[in-house]
C-alpha positions as CSV (number, residue, x, y, z in Angstrom):
1,M,126.0,-139.5,45.3
2,K,122.5,-137.9,44.4
3,K,122.1,-135.8,41.4
4,T,119.4,-133.2,41.7
5,K,120.3,-131.0,38.3
6,S,121.4,-131.8,35.1
7,I,121.9,-130.2,31.9
8,A,123.1,-131.1,28.5
9,G,124.7,-129.8,25.3
10,M,124.9,-131.2,21.6
11,S,126.5,-129.1,19.0
12,L,124.8,-130.3,15.7
13,G,125.8,-127.7,13.2
14,G,128.2,-128.2,10.6
15,G,127.0,-130.6,7.8
16,K,126.6,-134.5,7.3
17,K,130.1,-135.5,9.0
18,E,129.3,-137.8,11.7
19,N,131.0,-135.9,14.4
20,F,128.5,-135.3,17.3
21,F,129.6,-134.9,20.8
22,F,127.2,-135.3,23.7
23,C,128.3,-133.5,27.2
24,L,126.7,-133.4,30.4
25,F,126.9,-131.5,33.2
26,E,125.2,-133.2,36.7
27,Y,124.9,-131.6,40.1
28,F,125.7,-133.8,43.1
29,E,123.9,-132.4,46.5
30,D,126.5,-134.4,48.4
31,E,129.5,-132.7,46.8
32,K,127.6,-129.2,46.4
33,R,129.6,-129.4,42.9
34,W,128.6,-129.5,39.4
35,F,130.4,-132.1,37.0
36,L,131.1,-132.7,33.8
37,T,130.4,-136.4,33.7
38,S,130.0,-137.9,30.3
39,L,131.5,-136.6,27.0
40,K,130.5,-138.8,24.1
41,Q,130.7,-139.3,20.7
42,V,128.0,-140.7,18.4
43,K,130.8,-142.6,16.1
44,D,132.0,-144.4,19.2
45,E,128.7,-145.9,20.2
46,V,129.0,-149.3,17.5
47,D,126.2,-151.2,18.8
48,L,123.6,-148.6,18.1
49,D,121.9,-147.1,15.0
50,R,123.4,-143.7,15.1
51,D,120.1,-142.0,15.6
52,E,119.7,-144.2,18.4
53,V,122.3,-143.1,20.5
54,I,121.4,-140.0,21.1
55,T,117.7,-140.8,21.9
56,S,119.3,-143.4,24.2
57,W,121.9,-141.2,26.3
58,I,118.6,-139.1,27.0
59,D,116.8,-142.2,28.1
60,D,119.7,-143.4,30.0
61,Y,120.4,-140.1,32.0
62,S,117.0,-139.0,32.2
63,L,117.7,-135.7,30.9
64,K,115.2,-133.1,31.2
65,R,117.0,-130.5,29.3
66,L,119.6,-130.7,25.9
67,V,121.0,-127.5,24.3
68,V,121.8,-127.6,20.6
69,D,123.4,-125.2,18.4
70,F,120.5,-126.3,16.0
71,P,117.8,-123.2,14.9
72,L,114.9,-124.9,16.6
73,T,112.3,-122.4,15.1
74,K,111.0,-121.8,11.8
75,P,111.5,-118.7,9.3
76,M,107.8,-117.1,9.1
77,C,106.9,-117.9,5.7
78,E,106.7,-121.7,7.0
79,T,104.0,-121.1,9.3
80,C,102.0,-118.2,8.1
81,S,98.2,-118.4,6.6
82,L,97.7,-114.7,5.3
83,E,97.2,-114.5,1.6
84,C,100.8,-113.9,0.5
85,P,101.6,-110.0,-1.1
86,G,105.4,-110.9,-1.6
87,V,108.0,-110.5,0.5
88,N,108.3,-106.7,0.2
89,N,104.6,-106.5,1.1
90,C,104.7,-108.9,3.8
91,H,102.2,-107.4,6.4
92,H,102.3,-110.2,8.9
93,P,102.4,-108.2,12.2
94,V,105.7,-110.1,13.5
95,I,107.4,-108.9,10.4
96,T,105.9,-105.6,10.3
97,K,107.4,-105.2,14.0
98,V,110.8,-106.8,12.9
99,R,111.0,-104.2,9.8
100,K,109.8,-101.4,11.4
101,E,112.4,-101.4,14.3
102,M,115.3,-102.0,11.5
103,L,114.4,-99.0,9.8
104,D,114.1,-96.6,13.2
105,M,117.4,-97.8,13.8
106,S,118.8,-96.5,10.4
107,Q,116.7,-93.6,10.6
108,E,118.1,-92.9,14.4
109,D,121.8,-93.0,12.8
110,Q,120.9,-90.7,10.3
111,E,119.4,-87.9,12.7
112,L,122.8,-88.2,14.5
113,I,124.7,-87.9,10.8
114,E,122.4,-84.9,10.2
115,E,122.7,-83.0,13.8
116,N,126.5,-83.3,14.2
117,P,128.2,-84.8,11.5
118,K,131.5,-83.5,12.9
119,R,131.0,-85.8,16.5
120,Y,129.2,-88.5,14.5
121,E,132.8,-89.0,12.2
122,Q,134.7,-88.9,15.5
123,Q,132.4,-91.2,17.5
124,R,132.8,-93.3,14.2
125,E,136.5,-93.1,14.1
126,E,136.9,-94.0,17.8
127,A,134.3,-97.7,17.0
128,N,136.8,-98.1,14.1
129,R,139.9,-98.0,16.0
130,L,138.0,-100.0,19.1
131,S,137.2,-102.4,16.3
132,K,140.3,-102.7,14.4
133,K,142.0,-103.3,18.5
134,R,139.0,-106.3,18.3
135,V,137.6,-104.2,21.8
136,I,134.2,-105.1,22.9
137,K,132.8,-102.0,24.7
138,K,130.3,-102.6,27.7
139,E,128.0,-100.3,27.0
140,T,127.7,-98.9,23.2
141,S,125.9,-96.3,21.5
142,K,122.4,-97.8,20.6
143,H,122.1,-95.4,17.8
144,L,125.9,-95.6,16.2
145,L,125.7,-98.2,13.8
146,S,128.8,-99.7,11.9
147,K,129.0,-99.5,8.4
148,S,128.6,-103.3,8.3
149,F,125.6,-103.5,10.4
150,K,123.9,-100.1,8.5
151,R,124.7,-102.9,5.0
152,K,123.0,-105.8,6.9
153,L,120.0,-103.7,7.7
154,K,119.7,-102.2,4.3
155,K,119.7,-106.0,2.9
156,G,116.7,-106.5,4.7
157,F,114.8,-109.3,6.3
158,L,113.3,-112.1,4.3
159,P,110.7,-114.0,6.1
160,Y,111.1,-117.1,4.4
161,W,114.5,-117.6,5.7
162,N,115.6,-115.1,9.0
163,R,113.7,-115.5,11.9
164,P,112.6,-112.8,13.9
165,I,114.7,-114.4,16.6
166,D,117.5,-113.4,14.3
167,F,117.3,-109.7,14.8
168,W,117.6,-109.7,17.8
169,I,121.0,-111.8,17.3
170,W,122.0,-109.3,15.1
171,K,121.7,-106.4,17.5
172,N,123.0,-108.0,20.1
173,Y,125.8,-109.7,18.4
174,Y,126.2,-109.0,14.8
175,D,128.8,-106.3,14.9
176,E,131.1,-108.8,17.8
177,I,130.7,-111.9,15.6
178,L,131.8,-110.3,12.7
179,N,135.1,-108.6,14.3
180,Y,135.8,-111.5,16.2
181,F,135.0,-114.8,14.3
182,N,135.0,-112.9,10.5
183,I,131.2,-114.7,10.4
184,S,128.1,-113.2,9.6
185,Y,125.6,-114.6,11.7
186,D,122.8,-116.9,10.0
187,S,121.0,-119.0,11.5
188,F,120.5,-121.8,9.0
189,G,123.6,-120.9,7.2
190,N,125.6,-124.2,8.9
191,V,122.9,-126.3,8.5
192,S,122.2,-128.5,6.0
193,L,119.4,-130.2,4.7
194,M,120.1,-133.6,5.2
195,L,120.4,-132.8,8.9
196,M,116.9,-130.7,9.1
197,H,115.0,-133.5,8.3
198,R,117.0,-135.5,10.2
199,F,116.6,-133.6,13.5
200,K,112.5,-133.3,12.8
201,Y,112.8,-137.0,12.8
202,L,114.6,-137.1,16.3
203,L,112.1,-134.5,17.7
204,R,109.3,-137.3,17.3
205,H,111.6,-139.8,19.5
206,F,112.5,-137.5,22.3
207,P,110.8,-137.9,25.6
208,K,107.9,-134.6,26.0
209,E,109.2,-134.0,29.3
210,L,112.5,-132.8,27.1
211,S,112.8,-129.0,27.2
212,L,115.0,-128.1,24.5
213,Y,117.2,-124.7,24.3
214,E,119.1,-122.9,21.3
215,S,122.2,-121.5,21.9
216,N,125.1,-120.3,20.1
217,T,129.1,-120.7,20.6
218,Y,130.3,-117.6,19.4
219,M,127.2,-116.0,21.6
220,I,129.1,-117.8,24.6
221,L,132.3,-116.7,24.1
222,I,131.5,-113.1,23.7
223,E,130.2,-113.4,26.8
224,L,132.7,-115.2,28.4
225,L,134.9,-112.1,27.3
226,K,132.6,-109.4,28.4
227,A,132.8,-110.7,31.6
228,D,136.4,-111.3,32.1
229,V,136.6,-115.0,32.3
230,I,138.5,-115.6,29.2
231,L,140.8,-113.0,27.2
232,K,141.2,-111.6,23.9
233,K,144.3,-114.2,22.9
234,D,142.3,-117.1,24.0
235,I,139.5,-116.4,20.8
236,D,142.4,-115.0,18.7
237,D,143.7,-118.5,19.0
238,L,141.2,-120.6,18.5
239,G,141.6,-119.4,14.7
240,D,145.0,-120.6,14.9
241,I,145.6,-124.2,13.8
242,D,148.9,-124.3,15.8
243,E,147.6,-122.7,19.2
244,A,143.7,-123.9,18.7
245,A,144.1,-126.7,21.0
246,L,145.9,-124.7,23.9
247,S,143.4,-122.4,23.2
248,R,140.5,-124.7,24.1
249,V,141.7,-125.8,27.0
250,R,142.7,-122.5,28.5
251,I,139.1,-121.1,27.8
252,T,137.9,-124.8,29.8
253,K,140.2,-124.4,32.4
254,A,138.8,-120.6,33.0
255,I,135.3,-121.9,32.8
256,E,135.8,-124.8,35.2
257,K,137.3,-122.3,38.0
258,K,134.4,-119.1,37.0
259,L,131.8,-121.9,37.3
260,G,133.5,-124.3,39.4
261,I,132.5,-127.4,37.3
262,F,134.9,-129.9,37.7
263,I,136.3,-131.8,34.5
264,Y,138.0,-134.7,34.4
265,M,141.6,-134.7,32.8
266,K,140.5,-137.6,29.9
267,D,137.5,-135.0,28.9
268,L,139.7,-132.3,28.8
269,E,141.6,-134.1,26.6
270,L,138.9,-134.3,23.8
271,I,138.0,-131.2,24.1
272,A,141.0,-130.1,23.2
273,Q,141.3,-132.7,20.7
274,N,138.4,-132.1,19.0
275,I,136.5,-128.6,18.2
276,K,133.0,-130.6,18.4
277,A,133.2,-131.8,21.5
278,F,134.3,-128.2,23.1
279,D,131.3,-126.8,21.2
280,S,129.1,-129.3,23.1
281,F,130.7,-128.4,26.2
282,L,129.9,-124.2,25.6
283,L,126.6,-125.4,24.8
284,A,126.5,-127.5,28.1
285,V,128.2,-124.1,30.1
286,S,125.1,-122.1,28.4
287,G,122.5,-124.4,29.9
288,H,124.3,-124.2,32.9
289,N,124.0,-120.6,33.3
290,L,120.2,-120.9,32.2
291,L,119.6,-123.2,35.4
292,L,121.8,-120.2,37.4
293,D,118.6,-118.1,35.9
294,K,121.2,-115.8,34.5
295,N,120.3,-115.8,31.1
296,R,119.6,-112.6,29.2
297,S,116.6,-110.9,28.3
298,I,115.5,-111.7,25.0
299,E,112.8,-109.6,23.5
300,A,110.0,-111.7,21.7
301,F,108.5,-110.6,18.7
302,G,105.4,-111.9,18.8
303,E,103.6,-114.9,20.3
304,Q,104.9,-117.0,17.1
305,D,108.5,-116.4,18.0
306,K,109.0,-117.6,21.9
307,V,112.3,-119.0,21.0
308,N,114.0,-121.0,23.6
309,L,117.3,-118.8,23.1
310,I,119.7,-118.7,25.5
311,A,121.8,-116.2,25.7
312,P,124.0,-116.3,28.9
313,N,125.5,-113.3,31.2
314,F,128.5,-114.6,33.3
315,S,128.8,-111.3,35.2
């Protein structure tokens, strides 16, 4: 069989433990179908150094695209050459733009309160009711901010820690990630310093023609839910130690049916048993979505923040 396209996902988050998985999708022209052709764990390759394993996989499969759950861009402070006036007085044009949009959102929300306090409270109660039911609305108000998101905006934007693309993720996913996974999105919150240095080392050994993309498993699951590919129960059960493995199977099989990706039983068992295998599978799914040109439109905050972020669209 002749393959014509390929994409791989590799989950790197989570600290020092050597439990990285590599998940490869390949499209075979003769079959006119995508296959999950490889699902491997770094520690299983006993004859190679751990870092050599990752680069060897890329070389062996002539891989051109890899999706990771690792921040591929830096906070603006790390690349800024302006004379620094301090965090609160930062005048970098990208940071200024982000902060202006944050302020505009807060002001628009306040204007809604002042224009019609009673209606605002009714909308707030309805939003809270849906939140407690963990319902994702297909269309949400651009101006009515949740209490948790308003607190997030009030904390501000730290140019030495936050990336401009983080603000785009906050705007589009903050409430839903908090609601479904009880986590506040932080691009560097799940990345150890050791892993950051290790990834910089690996970058020097990746082929120049390899395109790296960043995605996020929470975003992927939310988009699958929005498109009715998976159920709310599937996400709920991921947090239940007794139901998580079965939930991973249900989600994987639902994706297999939706996207027409053939998955071997041995790989399905690995995904069920290992969270990192499941995460890497989701990242490959996100990359597959990109190849179909269904990625959500992402606002770029200046030339220095053109991150290859994948926010998939499964509708």
